CHARMM-style PDB file with segment names, atoms N, HN, CA, C and O in Angstrom:
ATOM      1  N   MET     1      16.658 -31.574 -17.471  1.00  0.00      PROA
ATOM      2  CA  MET     1      16.551 -32.746 -16.668  1.00  0.00      PROA
ATOM      3  C   MET     1      15.739 -32.397 -15.431  1.00  0.00      PROA
ATOM      4  O   MET     1      15.901 -31.320 -14.857  1.00  0.00      PROA
ATOM      5  N   ALA     2      14.888 -33.286 -15.032  1.00  0.00      PROA
ATOM      6  HN  ALA     2      14.756 -34.161 -15.498  1.00  0.00      PROA
ATOM      7  CA  ALA     2      14.131 -33.118 -13.800  1.00  0.00      PROA
ATOM      8  C   ALA     2      14.440 -34.289 -12.887  1.00  0.00      PROA
ATOM      9  O   ALA     2      14.487 -35.439 -13.323  1.00  0.00      PROA
ATOM     10  N   ILE     3      14.645 -33.990 -11.638  1.00  0.00      PROA
ATOM     11  HN  ILE     3      14.606 -33.056 -11.284  1.00  0.00      PROA
ATOM     12  CA  ILE     3      14.922 -35.025 -10.648  1.00  0.00      PROA
ATOM     13  C   ILE     3      13.913 -34.887  -9.528  1.00  0.00      PROA
ATOM     14  O   ILE     3      13.645 -33.784  -9.051  1.00  0.00      PROA
ATOM     15  N   ARG     4      13.356 -36.012  -9.112  1.00  0.00      PROA
ATOM     16  HN  ARG     4      13.573 -36.907  -9.499  1.00  0.00      PROA
ATOM     17  CA  ARG     4      12.406 -36.007  -8.002  1.00  0.00      PROA
ATOM     18  C   ARG     4      13.067 -36.724  -6.836  1.00  0.00      PROA
ATOM     19  O   ARG     4      13.474 -37.880  -6.952  1.00  0.00      PROA
ATOM     20  N   TRP     5      13.168 -36.036  -5.729  1.00  0.00      PROA
ATOM     21  HN  TRP     5      12.838 -35.097  -5.634  1.00  0.00      PROA
ATOM     22  CA  TRP     5      13.789 -36.599  -4.540  1.00  0.00      PROA
ATOM     23  C   TRP     5      13.060 -36.028  -3.337  1.00  0.00      PROA
ATOM     24  O   TRP     5      13.606 -35.182  -2.628  1.00  0.00      PROA
ATOM     25  N   PRO     6      11.825 -36.481  -3.094  1.00  0.00      PROA
ATOM     26  CA  PRO     6      10.960 -35.840  -2.104  1.00  0.00      PROA
ATOM     27  C   PRO     6      11.487 -35.873  -0.672  1.00  0.00      PROA
ATOM     28  O   PRO     6      11.182 -34.966   0.103  1.00  0.00      PROA
ATOM     29  N   GLU     7      12.258 -36.872  -0.296  1.00  0.00      PROA
ATOM     30  HN  GLU     7      12.506 -37.609  -0.925  1.00  0.00      PROA
ATOM     31  CA  GLU     7      12.756 -36.938   1.072  1.00  0.00      PROA
ATOM     32  C   GLU     7      14.063 -36.167   1.250  1.00  0.00      PROA
ATOM     33  O   GLU     7      14.470 -35.911   2.384  1.00  0.00      PROA
ATOM     34  N   GLY     8      14.731 -35.791   0.155  1.00  0.00      PROA
ATOM     35  HN  GLY     8      14.400 -35.998  -0.766  1.00  0.00      PROA
ATOM     36  CA  GLY     8      16.028 -35.163   0.274  1.00  0.00      PROA
ATOM     37  C   GLY     8      16.063 -33.683  -0.057  1.00  0.00      PROA
ATOM     38  O   GLY     8      17.027 -33.006   0.300  1.00  0.00      PROA
ATOM     39  N   ILE     9      15.050 -33.158  -0.725  1.00  0.00      PROA
ATOM     40  HN  ILE     9      14.267 -33.709  -1.015  1.00  0.00      PROA
ATOM     41  CA  ILE     9      15.023 -31.752  -1.106  1.00  0.00      PROA
ATOM     42  C   ILE     9      14.085 -31.021  -0.159  1.00  0.00      PROA
ATOM     43  O   ILE     9      12.894 -31.326  -0.095  1.00  0.00      PROA
ATOM     44  N   LYS    10      14.623 -30.065   0.569  1.00  0.00      PROA
ATOM     45  HN  LYS    10      15.590 -29.818   0.516  1.00  0.00      PROA
ATOM     46  CA  LYS    10      13.829 -29.378   1.596  1.00  0.00      PROA
ATOM     47  C   LYS    10      12.894 -28.316   1.023  1.00  0.00      PROA
ATOM     48  O   LYS    10      11.800 -28.113   1.551  1.00  0.00      PROA
ATOM     49  N   THR    11      13.306 -27.633  -0.050  1.00  0.00      PROA
ATOM     50  HN  THR    11      14.194 -27.797  -0.479  1.00  0.00      PROA
ATOM     51  CA  THR    11      12.471 -26.580  -0.615  1.00  0.00      PROA
ATOM     52  C   THR    11      11.394 -27.192  -1.494  1.00  0.00      PROA
ATOM     53  O   THR    11      11.579 -28.274  -2.052  1.00  0.00      PROA
ATOM     54  N   ARG    12      10.294 -26.516  -1.614  1.00  0.00      PROA
ATOM     55  HN  ARG    12      10.143 -25.637  -1.161  1.00  0.00      PROA
ATOM     56  CA  ARG    12       9.170 -26.991  -2.428  1.00  0.00      PROA
ATOM     57  C   ARG    12       8.672 -25.865  -3.325  1.00  0.00      PROA
ATOM     58  O   ARG    12       8.416 -24.755  -2.859  1.00  0.00      PROA
ATOM     59  N   GLY    13       8.539 -26.158  -4.605  1.00  0.00      PROA
ATOM     60  HN  GLY    13       8.748 -27.059  -4.984  1.00  0.00      PROA
ATOM     61  CA  GLY    13       7.951 -25.212  -5.535  1.00  0.00      PROA
ATOM     62  C   GLY    13       8.818 -24.018  -5.896  1.00  0.00      PROA
ATOM     63  O   GLY    13       8.323 -23.059  -6.488  1.00  0.00      PROA
ATOM     64  N   GLU    14      10.105 -24.054  -5.553  1.00  0.00      PROA
ATOM     65  HN  GLU    14      10.507 -24.833  -5.073  1.00  0.00      PROA
ATOM     66  CA  GLU    14      10.982 -22.939  -5.881  1.00  0.00      PROA
ATOM     67  C   GLU    14      11.687 -23.196  -7.198  1.00  0.00      PROA
ATOM     68  O   GLU    14      11.901 -24.345  -7.584  1.00  0.00      PROA
ATOM     69  N   LEU    15      12.048 -22.118  -7.888  1.00  0.00      PROA
ATOM     70  HN  LEU    15      11.874 -21.185  -7.574  1.00  0.00      PROA
ATOM     71  CA  LEU    15      12.801 -22.201  -9.123  1.00  0.00      PROA
ATOM     72  C   LEU    15      14.261 -21.893  -8.808  1.00  0.00      PROA
ATOM     73  O   LEU    15      14.579 -20.826  -8.284  1.00  0.00      PROA
ATOM     74  N   HSD    16      15.137 -22.828  -9.129  1.00  0.00      PROA
ATOM     75  HN  HSD    16      14.878 -23.695  -9.555  1.00  0.00      PROA
ATOM     76  CA  HSD    16      16.565 -22.640  -8.900  1.00  0.00      PROA
ATOM     77  C   HSD    16      17.222 -22.389 -10.254  1.00  0.00      PROA
ATOM     78  O   HSD    16      17.098 -23.211 -11.162  1.00  0.00      PROA
ATOM     79  N   THR    17      17.914 -21.270 -10.399  1.00  0.00      PROA
ATOM     80  HN  THR    17      18.014 -20.601  -9.662  1.00  0.00      PROA
ATOM     81  CA  THR    17      18.485 -20.887 -11.688  1.00  0.00      PROA
ATOM     82  C   THR    17      19.996 -21.067 -11.747  1.00  0.00      PROA
ATOM     83  O   THR    17      20.619 -20.681 -12.736  1.00  0.00      PROA
ATOM     84  N   GLN    18      20.597 -21.644 -10.713  1.00  0.00      PROA
ATOM     85  HN  GLN    18      20.091 -21.957  -9.910  1.00  0.00      PROA
ATOM     86  CA  GLN    18      22.037 -21.863 -10.715  1.00  0.00      PROA
ATOM     87  C   GLN    18      22.401 -22.886 -11.781  1.00  0.00      PROA
ATOM     88  O   GLN    18      21.643 -23.816 -12.055  1.00  0.00      PROA
ATOM     89  N   PHE    19      23.572 -22.698 -12.375  1.00  0.00      PROA
ATOM     90  HN  PHE    19      24.187 -21.942 -12.153  1.00  0.00      PROA
ATOM     91  CA  PHE    19      24.072 -23.616 -13.385  1.00  0.00      PROA
ATOM     92  C   PHE    19      24.396 -24.951 -12.738  1.00  0.00      PROA
ATOM     93  O   PHE    19      24.964 -24.996 -11.647  1.00  0.00      PROA
ATOM     94  N   ARG    20      24.041 -26.028 -13.402  1.00  0.00      PROA
ATOM     95  HN  ARG    20      23.580 -25.991 -14.289  1.00  0.00      PROA
ATOM     96  CA  ARG    20      24.356 -27.379 -12.935  1.00  0.00      PROA
ATOM     97  C   ARG    20      25.164 -28.078 -14.001  1.00  0.00      PROA
ATOM     98  O   ARG    20      24.880 -27.950 -15.192  1.00  0.00      PROA
ATOM     99  N   HSD    21      26.154 -28.806 -13.583  1.00  0.00      PROA
ATOM    100  HN  HSD    21      26.384 -28.910 -12.615  1.00  0.00      PROA
ATOM    101  CA  HSD    21      27.002 -29.544 -14.510  1.00  0.00      PROA
ATOM    102  C   HSD    21      26.599 -31.015 -14.455  1.00  0.00      PROA
ATOM    103  O   HSD    21      26.557 -31.598 -13.372  1.00  0.00      PROA
ATOM    104  N   VAL    22      26.306 -31.618 -15.591  1.00  0.00      PROA
ATOM    105  HN  VAL    22      26.340 -31.144 -16.471  1.00  0.00      PROA
ATOM    106  CA  VAL    22      25.782 -32.986 -15.600  1.00  0.00      PROA
ATOM    107  C   VAL    22      26.767 -33.993 -16.182  1.00  0.00      PROA
ATOM    108  O   VAL    22      26.358 -35.077 -16.597  1.00  0.00      PROA
ATOM    109  N   ILE    23      28.057 -33.658 -16.221  1.00  0.00      PROA
ATOM    110  HN  ILE    23      28.389 -32.777 -15.884  1.00  0.00      PROA
ATOM    111  CA  ILE    23      29.029 -34.568 -16.823  1.00  0.00      PROA
ATOM    112  C   ILE    23      29.097 -35.907 -16.072  1.00  0.00      PROA
ATOM    113  O   ILE    23      29.441 -36.926 -16.672  1.00  0.00      PROA
ATOM    114  N   ASP    24      28.781 -35.920 -14.793  1.00  0.00      PROA
ATOM    115  HN  ASP    24      28.501 -35.093 -14.305  1.00  0.00      PROA
ATOM    116  CA  ASP    24      28.865 -37.150 -14.007  1.00  0.00      PROA
ATOM    117  C   ASP    24      27.631 -38.035 -14.120  1.00  0.00      PROA
ATOM    118  O   ASP    24      27.655 -39.170 -13.645  1.00  0.00      PROA
ATOM    119  N   VAL    25      26.568 -37.557 -14.726  1.00  0.00      PROA
ATOM    120  HN  VAL    25      26.550 -36.634 -15.111  1.00  0.00      PROA
ATOM    121  CA  VAL    25      25.323 -38.324 -14.751  1.00  0.00      PROA
ATOM    122  C   VAL    25      25.447 -39.638 -15.529  1.00  0.00      PROA
ATOM    123  O   VAL    25      25.133 -40.683 -14.960  1.00  0.00      PROA
ATOM    124  N   PRO    26      25.885 -39.651 -16.796  1.00  0.00      PROA
ATOM    125  CA  PRO    26      25.963 -40.937 -17.504  1.00  0.00      PROA
ATOM    126  C   PRO    26      26.895 -41.955 -16.848  1.00  0.00      PROA
ATOM    127  O   PRO    26      26.499 -43.112 -16.708  1.00  0.00      PROA
ATOM    128  N   PRO    27      28.127 -41.583 -16.433  1.00  0.00      PROA
ATOM    129  CA  PRO    27      28.967 -42.583 -15.770  1.00  0.00      PROA
ATOM    130  C   PRO    27      28.355 -43.108 -14.473  1.00  0.00      PROA
ATOM    131  O   PRO    27      28.485 -44.290 -14.155  1.00  0.00      PROA
ATOM    132  N   THR    28      27.693 -42.233 -13.731  1.00  0.00      PROA
ATOM    133  HN  THR    28      27.587 -41.273 -13.990  1.00  0.00      PROA
ATOM    134  CA  THR    28      27.085 -42.647 -12.474  1.00  0.00      PROA
ATOM    135  C   THR    28      25.951 -43.638 -12.718  1.00  0.00      PROA
ATOM    136  O   THR    28      25.847 -44.643 -12.015  1.00  0.00      PROA
ATOM    137  N   ILE    29      25.108 -43.366 -13.699  1.00  0.00      PROA
ATOM    138  HN  ILE    29      25.193 -42.549 -14.270  1.00  0.00      PROA
ATOM    139  CA  ILE    29      24.000 -44.277 -14.015  1.00  0.00      PROA
ATOM    140  C   ILE    29      24.537 -45.623 -14.490  1.00  0.00      PROA
ATOM    141  O   ILE    29      24.051 -46.669 -14.059  1.00  0.00      PROA
ATOM    142  N   HSD    30      25.529 -45.607 -15.369  1.00  0.00      PROA
ATOM    143  HN  HSD    30      25.923 -44.758 -15.719  1.00  0.00      PROA
ATOM    144  CA  HSD    30      26.110 -46.865 -15.842  1.00  0.00      PROA
ATOM    145  C   HSD    30      26.722 -47.659 -14.692  1.00  0.00      PROA
ATOM    146  O   HSD    30      26.541 -48.874 -14.608  1.00  0.00      PROA
ATOM    147  N   HSD    31      27.440 -46.980 -13.814  1.00  0.00      PROA
ATOM    148  HN  HSD    31      27.587 -45.993 -13.882  1.00  0.00      PROA
ATOM    149  CA  HSD    31      28.075 -47.650 -12.676  1.00  0.00      PROA
ATOM    150  C   HSD    31      27.017 -48.238 -11.743  1.00  0.00      PROA
ATOM    151  O   HSD    31      27.136 -49.385 -11.311  1.00  0.00      PROA
ATOM    152  N   ALA    32      25.986 -47.456 -11.434  1.00  0.00      PROA
ATOM    153  HN  ALA    32      25.889 -46.525 -11.785  1.00  0.00      PROA
ATOM    154  CA  ALA    32      24.931 -47.920 -10.533  1.00  0.00      PROA
ATOM    155  C   ALA    32      24.164 -49.109 -11.115  1.00  0.00      PROA
ATOM    156  O   ALA    32      23.710 -49.987 -10.381  1.00  0.00      PROA
ATOM    157  N   ALA    33      24.026 -49.126 -12.443  1.00  0.00      PROA
ATOM    158  HN  ALA    33      24.395 -48.413 -13.040  1.00  0.00      PROA
ATOM    159  CA  ALA    33      23.300 -50.222 -13.098  1.00  0.00      PROA
ATOM    160  C   ALA    33      24.194 -51.428 -13.374  1.00  0.00      PROA
ATOM    161  O   ALA    33      23.720 -52.464 -13.839  1.00  0.00      PROA
ATOM    162  N   GLY    34      25.497 -51.291 -13.084  1.00  0.00      PROA
ATOM    163  HN  GLY    34      25.882 -50.450 -12.705  1.00  0.00      PROA
ATOM    164  CA  GLY    34      26.420 -52.392 -13.325  1.00  0.00      PROA
ATOM    165  C   GLY    34      26.751 -52.589 -14.791  1.00  0.00      PROA
ATOM    166  O   GLY    34      27.141 -53.683 -15.200  1.00  0.00      PROA
ATOM    167  N   LEU    35      26.600 -51.541 -15.581  1.00  0.00      PROA
ATOM    168  HN  LEU    35      26.284 -50.653 -15.248  1.00  0.00      PROA
ATOM    169  CA  LEU    35      26.871 -51.638 -17.014  1.00  0.00      PROA
ATOM    170  C   LEU    35      28.326 -51.284 -17.311  1.00  0.00      PROA
ATOM    171  O   LEU    35      28.921 -50.478 -16.596  1.00  0.00      PROA
ATOM    172  N   PRO    36      28.900 -51.867 -18.345  1.00  0.00      PROA
ATOM    173  CA  PRO    36      30.270 -51.505 -18.710  1.00  0.00      PROA
ATOM    174  C   PRO    36      30.314 -50.127 -19.370  1.00  0.00      PROA
ATOM    175  O   PRO    36      29.319 -49.654 -19.919  1.00  0.00      PROA
ATOM    176  N   GLU    37      31.475 -49.500 -19.305  1.00  0.00      PROA
ATOM    177  HN  GLU    37      32.283 -49.884 -18.859  1.00  0.00      PROA
ATOM    178  CA  GLU    37      31.662 -48.207 -19.963  1.00  0.00      PROA
ATOM    179  C   GLU    37      31.631 -48.406 -21.467  1.00  0.00      PROA
ATOM    180  O   GLU    37      32.342 -49.273 -21.975  1.00  0.00      PROA
ATOM    181  N   PRO    38      30.823 -47.627 -22.209  1.00  0.00      PROA
ATOM    182  CA  PRO    38      30.799 -47.780 -23.658  1.00  0.00      PROA
ATOM    183  C   PRO    38      32.144 -47.393 -24.268  1.00  0.00      PROA
ATOM    184  O   PRO    38      32.801 -46.460 -23.806  1.00  0.00      PROA
ATOM    185  N   LYS    39      32.539 -48.109 -25.292  1.00  0.00      PROA
ATOM    186  HN  LYS    39      32.006 -48.867 -25.667  1.00  0.00      PROA
ATOM    187  CA  LYS    39      33.821 -47.826 -25.944  1.00  0.00      PROA
ATOM    188  C   LYS    39      33.685 -46.872 -27.117  1.00  0.00      PROA
ATOM    189  O   LYS    39      34.686 -46.347 -27.604  1.00  0.00      PROA
ATOM    190  N   GLY    40      32.464 -46.639 -27.578  1.00  0.00      PROA
ATOM    191  HN  GLY    40      31.651 -47.066 -27.183  1.00  0.00      PROA
ATOM    192  CA  GLY    40      32.259 -45.731 -28.692  1.00  0.00      PROA
ATOM    193  C   GLY    40      30.795 -45.662 -29.070  1.00  0.00      PROA
ATOM    194  O   GLY    40      29.952 -46.362 -28.509  1.00  0.00      PROA
ATOM    195  N   VAL    41      30.515 -44.805 -30.030  1.00  0.00      PROA
ATOM    196  HN  VAL    41      31.200 -44.237 -30.486  1.00  0.00      PROA
ATOM    197  CA  VAL    41      29.157 -44.625 -30.525  1.00  0.00      PROA
ATOM    198  C   VAL    41      29.189 -44.700 -32.040  1.00  0.00      PROA
ATOM    199  O   VAL    41      29.896 -43.931 -32.691  1.00  0.00      PROA
ATOM    200  N   LYS    42      28.434 -45.612 -32.593  1.00  0.00      PROA
ATOM    201  HN  LYS    42      27.859 -46.237 -32.064  1.00  0.00      PROA
ATOM    202  CA  LYS    42      28.318 -45.787 -34.045  1.00  0.00      PROA
ATOM    203  C   LYS    42      29.706 -45.909 -34.703  1.00  0.00      PROA
ATOM    204  O   LYS    42      29.971 -45.317 -35.749  1.00  0.00      PROA
ATOM    205  N   GLY    43      30.568 -46.687 -34.062  1.00  0.00      PROA
ATOM    206  HN  GLY    43      30.353 -47.167 -33.212  1.00  0.00      PROA
ATOM    207  CA  GLY    43      31.895 -46.942 -34.636  1.00  0.00      PROA
ATOM    208  C   GLY    43      32.942 -45.881 -34.350  1.00  0.00      PROA
ATOM    209  O   GLY    43      34.083 -46.019 -34.792  1.00  0.00      PROA
ATOM    210  N   VAL    44      32.590 -44.829 -33.627  1.00  0.00      PROA
ATOM    211  HN  VAL    44      31.664 -44.717 -33.269  1.00  0.00      PROA
ATOM    212  CA  VAL    44      33.538 -43.781 -33.289  1.00  0.00      PROA
ATOM    213  C   VAL    44      33.978 -43.972 -31.843  1.00  0.00      PROA
ATOM    214  O   VAL    44      33.149 -43.989 -30.933  1.00  0.00      PROA
ATOM    215  N   ASP    45      35.309 -44.118 -31.631  1.00  0.00      PROA
ATOM    216  HN  ASP    45      35.983 -44.105 -32.370  1.00  0.00      PROA
ATOM    217  CA  ASP    45      35.849 -44.328 -30.302  1.00  0.00      PROA
ATOM    218  C   ASP    45      35.579 -43.106 -29.430  1.00  0.00      PROA
ATOM    219  O   ASP    45      35.864 -41.975 -29.823  1.00  0.00      PROA
ATOM    220  N   SER    46      35.028 -43.347 -28.246  1.00  0.00      PROA
ATOM    221  HN  SER    46      34.796 -44.266 -27.927  1.00  0.00      PROA
ATOM    222  CA  SER    46      34.702 -42.220 -27.364  1.00  0.00      PROA
ATOM    223  C   SER    46      35.813 -41.939 -26.359  1.00  0.00      PROA
ATOM    224  O   SER    46      35.806 -40.889 -25.716  1.00  0.00      PROA
ATOM    225  N   GLY    47      36.760 -42.850 -26.214  1.00  0.00      PROA
ATOM    226  HN  GLY    47      36.765 -43.702 -26.736  1.00  0.00      PROA
ATOM    227  CA  GLY    47      37.804 -42.663 -25.208  1.00  0.00      PROA
ATOM    228  C   GLY    47      37.226 -42.893 -23.825  1.00  0.00      PROA
ATOM    229  O   GLY    47      36.026 -43.131 -23.688  1.00  0.00      PROA
ATOM    230  N   PRO    48      38.057 -42.826 -22.803  1.00  0.00      PROA
ATOM    231  CA  PRO    48      37.546 -43.067 -21.448  1.00  0.00      PROA
ATOM    232  C   PRO    48      36.651 -41.926 -20.963  1.00  0.00      PROA
ATOM    233  O   PRO    48      36.854 -40.763 -21.310  1.00  0.00      PROA
ATOM    234  N   TRP    49      35.673 -42.286 -20.164  1.00  0.00      PROA
ATOM    235  HN  TRP    49      35.509 -43.231 -19.882  1.00  0.00      PROA
ATOM    236  CA  TRP    49      34.805 -41.270 -19.569  1.00  0.00      PROA
ATOM    237  C   TRP    49      35.548 -40.553 -18.463  1.00  0.00      PROA
ATOM    238  O   TRP    49      36.346 -41.149 -17.740  1.00  0.00      PROA
ATOM    239  N   THR    50      35.276 -39.280 -18.344  1.00  0.00      PROA
ATOM    240  HN  THR    50      34.628 -38.796 -18.931  1.00  0.00      PROA
ATOM    241  CA  THR    50      35.821 -38.512 -17.223  1.00  0.00      PROA
ATOM    242  C   THR    50      34.660 -38.040 -16.376  1.00  0.00      PROA
ATOM    243  O   THR    50      33.521 -37.985 -16.839  1.00  0.00      PROA
ATOM    244  N   GLY    51      34.944 -37.711 -15.171  1.00  0.00      PROA
ATOM    245  HN  GLY    51      35.869 -37.756 -14.795  1.00  0.00      PROA
ATOM    246  CA  GLY    51      33.885 -37.219 -14.295  1.00  0.00      PROA
ATOM    247  C   GLY    51      33.644 -38.127 -13.139  1.00  0.00      PROA
ATOM    248  OT1 GLY    51      32.780 -37.852 -12.307  1.00  0.00      PROA
TER     249      GLY     51
END
């Protein structure tokens, strides 16, 4: 995943190798877009999202 945030990231052109956890990305995008939480994928219940 690549994120561009020119006003918020102070370093430029550096490689950061720290592990990042992205479990919060899908719920955050859905919430920000005003979308409902999906109940499943292709007929398989996904259960509630965590994160």
